[in-house]
N, C-alpha and C positions, 0 to 999 in steps of 0.2 A: 447550097451544095456542100456545106461543111459537114464532115463526118460521112461523106459518100466516097465511093471508090471510082477511080478512073483508070482506064488502060492507056498506057503510053508506049508507042512503038520505040524501037531502038533508034539511035542517032538523033534524038530530039534534044534541043538545047535547053538546059536548066540554068537559071540565074539565081544568085543569092539576093537580088533586089528586084523591085518591080518597075523601076524607071532607070533610064540611062545614067542619071546623076548619082544613084546610090548602088550601082553594081560594082562589086569588087572581085567577084569570082564567078566563073561559069564552068559548066560540066556538060559533056555530051553523054547521054544515057547509053551505056554499053550494051545493055540487054533490054528487051521489052519487058514490061511488067505491069502489075496492078498496084496502085498506090492510094493511100488514104489522103483525102483532101482535108487540110486543117485550116484553110482560110482562103481569102481572095485578095487580089490587089485592090487598091483604092479605085482604080479605073474600071474594075470588074472585067478585065480582059485576060487575067491570068489566075490560075489556082496556085495555092501554096501547098506543097506536099512534103512528106518526109522521104529522104533518099540517103542512104549510108549514114544515118544518125544525125542528119542536118536538115533544116528546112530550106526548100528551094521553090522558086516560082517557075511555072511552065505555062506557056500560052495555051489558052483554052482551045484554040483552033487545032492544036497538036494532040488533043486528048479525045478519048471516047468514053462515054458514061457506061459504067457497069450496071446493068439492070438487075433488080432483085427478081427472082423467080420462085414461085411456090412449087414445091416438089410433091407430087401425088404419090401416095403409097398404095 
């Protein structure tokens, strides 16, 4: 899924770590948006994304895959 795009609705929790032991910062997404996936957690239950210049983890269950479409001319 790396280098793919995901849609994330507003009010979703972002974490700077993938497990409770290494989370030191959290952020609530203020606006919905489309984000680049740059990795996954070791447990494969979260994506790593860029948001406001930093890398964050977001639960896969809170995201929607952005599908590629071919545009006909």
